[in-house]
N, C-alpha and C positions, 0 to 999 in steps of 0.2 A: 308700557311693554309691546304698545304698536311701532312707536317710535323706535326701540331697539330694532326691532323686524325690519325696521325699513333701513337702518343705517349696516344693518346685516346683508339685506338687499343689491343694496347700492356699491355693498363691499364684495358681493359676487358678484355683480357683476365686469368687475373687472380682470377678476377672475375667468368668466366665460370666453373674452376676448383671447387670453394666454389658452385656456382649454383650444379653442381654435386652432392658434397655431402649432401647436402639439399637435390635436388630430389633421388636418389639413396637408399642411407643409411638409409632413415626414413623410416620404413614398419609400424609406426603407420598412416600416413597419404597416404594412398594406393589409397581411393576410390575419386571421384570429384566433389562430393556436396559441395554446395557454405562455409557450414560450415570448411570441408577440405581443401576450394583454402583457405579459412579466415585465418587457421593455416599454412598452407605452405606457404603462403605472410606473416603472421605475421613471420616467424622463421626466413625468409630471410631479414626480412627489420630488426629483431634485430641482426642477421649476418655480414648483407654486409653494415647498414644502410642508403640504400636507395636500390631502383629496378625501372629501368624503365619499360612502359609499355609492350617494347617491350622482354624484361627479365625474364616476370613474362608471359606472351602468350609461350615463345620458352621455357624456360630452369625451369618452374614450372607448365604447362600447368592451369592457369590460364588465360582463353579466357579473359575474360570480366574485366580487374584488377580493375576499376575504380567504379563500384560497390562493389567490395571486400573491396576498401578505405575507401567509404563510411560506412562498417557495422564496420569496426574497428574503426574509429571515432569516432561514437553513441555508441560505448563501449567505448569509452573514451582515446583510443590513440590519440597524437599528430602526425601527420603527413601531412609536407607540401607535396606542387606540383611544383615543379618546369618543366619548358619547355628546352629543352632541343635540342641541331641538333645530328643527327644523320647520318650516311651514309649510304642510301637501298642497295642492294644487284645492283640494276640498276643504280648503281653514285649520284644518288641526292640526295642533303641534305633535311632531314624536320625537321620538330620539336616532341617529343615526350614527354609526362609526365614524369618524375622524382620524385618516391614517396621517403618521407626521413623522416623516423624518428625520432621525437625528444626526445625522451623519453620510456625507457623500459617500464612502467611503466601507465598502464591508465589511467588518470584524472578523477575526476565525468563524467563518462557516461555522455553523448548528449539527452534530452528525445526524441526532436522532431524526429530524425532522426533515420530511418528504420532499424531491422535489419535482416528481414522477407528474409527465406529462401524459 
């Protein structure tokens, strides 16, 4: 178990660098309204393929990623949710959502989902 967590941590180290590029070098998404959060989250999903709830909160400044994911799905993006274990700062293992982008382009938008800001 310890070895598996070390591998996960090593893989996530590379992701941290990608998040830094997404969040620091992107001057067009400096606000924090719902639309801007959606764009930051979508760009990270396109660059990385997946983003966890923790990564969205800590690295992308999207405090509530679930509503932003619902809005992206309403726009037609195919995003799957997978529950994955993470180790907390206190050494406990808990599950968080990892959102996986299934395609770069939106399919037909879902009319029953809301995109209200």
